[in-house]
N, C-alpha and C positions, 0 to 999 in steps of 0.2 A: 661374699663367697663363703660357702660352708661345705663341710664334709659330713656325710651321714654318720649316725652313731651317737652314743652318749656314754658318760663315764660309768665305771663299774659300780660305784656306790649308789647309782640311781636305779630303782626297781625297773625291771624290763617293761611292764605295761605303761608306767609313767614316762619312761624314756621314749618309748615308741610314740605315745600320744603327743609329747612335746616336740617330737621330731616330724610330725605331720606338716605338710605344706601349709595347711591352714594356720596352725599354731606358730610356725616359723614366720610366715609372711605377716601375720598380725603383729608380731613383735618388731620385725624388721621395718615394716611400713611406718610404725609409730616412731622408729628411730630415724626416719627420713630416707630409707632406701626406695629406689624406683624399679629395681630389678634384682635378680639373683643369678649366681653361677653355682650350680650344684656339682660337687665332685663325688661320684660313688666311692664308698669305702672299699679299697681294693682287697680288704681282708674279709669282706662279707658280701661280695658280689655273687649273685646267683648265676648271672649270664655273663660270659666273657665279652669284653668290649667289641671284638670283631663281629660278634653276632648281635650285640646290643645296638650297634650303629645301623644294622640292617633294618631294625624296627623304627628308625627315625622317620620313615615315610608314613607311619600310622597316623591316621587322622585324629586330632585331639577333639574332645567333646567336653561340654560343660552344660549344666542345667540352665534352662532359660530363666528360671526364677532367680532374680537378682539376689534375693535373700539367702540363696544357697550357693552364691558365688564365693568360693574361699580365697580367690586371688584377685579380688577387685582392686583396680589401680595399678597392677603390675604392668610394666612396660617391656620387660625383657626377661625371659627365663631360659637358661642355657644349662645343659648337662655336658660336662667337660671330661674328656678322657683322662683318667688318672696318670697314664703313662706320659702325657704331655703337660701335666699340671705345672711343672717347673717354670713354664713360660709365664705363668701368672705371678710367680714369686720374684721375678727379676727385679733387682734393686731393693728388695724389701729387707734384706739381711737374714732371710729365712729360706729354707728349701722345703719342697713337698715331702721329701724323705723324712725330715724332722717331724712334720705334722703326721705323716703316715705312721711313724714309729709310736707316737703318742696314742694314735687311734687304735693301733694294734694292742697296746698295753691297756687300753680303755682308761686313759688318763685325760684330765681336762685339756682341751686344746688351747693354744696361744691365740691371742687376739691382737691384731696389728693392722695398720693401713697398708694398702698395696700401692705400688708406684706405677703400674701399667694402666692404660686406658683401653676401653673397648668402644669401638664405633660400630653400630649395627643398624641395619635397615631390614624391616620385616614386612611381609605382605600377608594379609589374611583374607581368605575366601570363606565367607560365612554362609552356611546353609542351615535351615531349620528342618528338623525331622522329628518323628515320633517313634518311640519304641516302647512296647508294653511289658509291664510285669504280668505274670500269670499267677492268679491267686485262687486257692480253693479253701473251703472251710468245712470242718467237721464239728458239729455242735455237741457240746458236752451234755451229760445226762443229769447232773446235779442242778437243781433249781437255782441255787446261788452261784456255785462255782462255774457254771457254764458261761458266766459273764467275764471270766478270766480267760485269757488266750495265751497259748504256747505257740510261738511262731517258729516253724522249721523252715530254713532257707537254704537255697543254693543258687548259683548264678548260671544262666543259660547262654550267655554270650561268650565269644572268644575274639580272636583277632581277625578272622575272616580271610580275605585274600590279601597277600602282602608280597614283599620282595622275596624272590625265590631263594631257597637253600637246597643245594644239590638238585636243582631243577624243579623243585616242588614249591608251588605258590599257595597251596591250601593249608592254612593253619587250623588243623582239625579240632584241637582242644578236647581230646578224648578223656584224659585224666583231669585236665584243667579246662572246664569242669563238668565234662560228661559224667564223671564218676559221681559227683554230688547230685547232679540233676537226676541221674538214673535212680539213685537211692531214694530221693523224694518221690519219684514216679512209682517205685515199687511199694513205698508206704501207701500211696494213694490207691494202688491196686488192692493192697491188703485191706485197707479201710472199706473199700466198696464190696469186696467179696466176703469179708468176715464180720463186718458190722460191730467193731469193738465198742464197748461201753466205757468211755472215759468221762470222769467227772468234769474236767475242764474242756474247753473248746480248743481246737487245734487249727491253726492256719498253715497251709502249705504254700510257700512263697518262692516262686522261681523269678529271680530278679534279672533285669537287663543292665547293661552298662557297667558291670563290675570292673572290667578291664580298663575302663575310661575314668576310674576314680570313684567306684562304689555308687554310681549315679542312681541306679534303680532302688537299691536299699536305702540310700540317703533320702530319696523322695518319699518312699513308703514310710520310713520312720518319722518323717516330718509331717506327712499327710496320710496317716493310716486309714484303712477302711473300717476300723473299729476305734472306739475311744482309746487314746494313747495310753492312759493310765491302766487300761484293762490288759495290756500286754505285760505279762508277769515274767516271761522268759523268752530267750531266743536260742535255738540250737542250730548252728550253722555247719554246713558240710561243704568243704571246698578242697579239691585236689588232695584226696587222702593218700595218693601215691602207693597203691597196693602192690608193691613189687618186692617186698620182704615179708618174712613171717611177722604176725602181729603178736609181739612179745611185750611191747610197751606202748603206751598211749600218751601222746603229747596233747595236753589240754591248755589251749591258750585262754587265759583268764581263770586258771585253776584257783588262784587265791583272791579273786576280785569279787566273788559272791558265793552264796551257799550253793548255787548251781554248779560251780566248779568243784566244790567239795563232794556233792552228790555224784557227779560224773566220776570222780576219783574212786569213791567207794564202790561204785558199780563195776568199774574196771577191775578192781581187786577181786570182786565176786566172779569175774570171768577169768581169773588167774592171769591178768594182764597188769603190768606195773604202770601206774599213772605217773606222769612227770610234768613239770613245768617246761616252758620253752627252753631247749638246750642251747639255742643260739639266739638270744634276744636281739643281737645286733642286726639280724635280718628283718626286724620290725614286723614279724608275722601277725602280731597282736592287732595291728591297725591296717593290715593289707587285705582283709576280706570283710564280707558284709556284716559280720557280727559287730564290727566297730560302729556301724551306723546306729545300731540299737544301743550300744554302750554309751554313745554320745547323748542319747535321750534318756539315760538312766535306767534302761532295761537290762537286767542281768543277762549275760550272754556268754556262750562258750563256742569255740571252734575246736574240733577234735581231729587229729591226724594220726596215721600210723607212726609210731615213735621209733627212735633209735638212740643209742648212747654215743657220745662223742668218741672219736678215735677207735671205731670198730669197723669191721667189714661192712656192716649194715649202713653206716654213714657214708662209706665210699660208694656204695650202690646208689644211695639217694643223691649224693653230690654228682655222680656221673649222669644221672637222669636230669638233674637241674641244668647241668652244663651243656647237655646235648639235645634234650627233648623239650624242656620247659620253654614255652612261647616259641616253639619251632614246629614246622610241618610234621616232624617225626613223632609228635604227640598224637598218634593215630590209633585206630582200633587193632592194628596188626602187632603192636608192641606186646612183649610178655607181661602177663598179669598173674598174680598169685590169687587164684579164685578162693582158696581157703581163707586168706586174709580178708577178702571182700565180704565173704559170708559172716565171719566172726565180727568184723567191724559193724556191719549192718545190724546184727543181733545186739551188739552193745549199745548202739545208738537207740535202738527200739526200747531197750530197758531203761535208758536215761529218760526217754520221753515218757514211758509208762509210769516211772517213778514220779516225774514232775507233774503229771496231770492228776495224780491222786493225793499229792502232798497236802496236809491241812492248810486251810486258807491263811492262817496267821503266819505261816512259814513260807508261803509262796513268794518268790521274787525278792527275798530278803537280801539286800546288798551288803 
């Protein structure tokens, strides 16, 4: 049994990486575990439990390729309501409040045996299906640099039809991730109409299965349509949440490669303050498709409209996460700051333009 999160002294990207199901299960399996009980950290939950449990009927998916199965051998996986977690601690000499307080302070958690037992029976109905990534390529103009590829990515899936909330069963996914998909589509339109001359080649990649565990990007990163070593950067756009003015830019992976530093410099040129993830406990570094490329050694960034902690802007974002994130109300009728959208797209364009002309020796430097 484990709680999400990591101690304050662990850098955010490293803590997020080590907290992935793949890394956790790899260690737990070696220790003899046959299953896991995951308790969401009540201090960093995006979605309240009452709405989270509505999503329990969502169909789980995994890649058919056994080499890409991150949970091979697991017998039981349970997500447990933090409000009821004390049931698991009965007779252990500890309480969930004790653990929760340590997690809130981002201190190392205690490790001890539990006294309770869990008996479970599960039934699985397995179906095979195919879902395609959509890929486009713009070839570079430089005879040598055109063999380098900048991958721009966004995911085109969402949750589809699910349990109704306020009578609505259609989980639209307008911001998550219609926003990122539309940005890539607008770039494609501009490429076709304006015929820009970039030294490096560009791949526009709309991936499937992000909501099911980054499946589309994981598959592409493992089996790319170009030589893997030729991918020198990934710029990912996912759920930019353009509902506040664009005064700061959150860059996930800002300190992990030169690409993050370049994005920060370009943000400053736009009079926008770059920042690292203000809430690393949310694990955003590993929750979107750039992580699939990072796992293969490709420098990658994910950029979002930023905010400072304990500000009115944070309250606006948190309200959106609690009410519209992974809910039918993430629809085209919600309020959007169009000025923020325009400024954000212009900034991403400049990051791309800078990356495709950078000297070869500096490209993709991790």
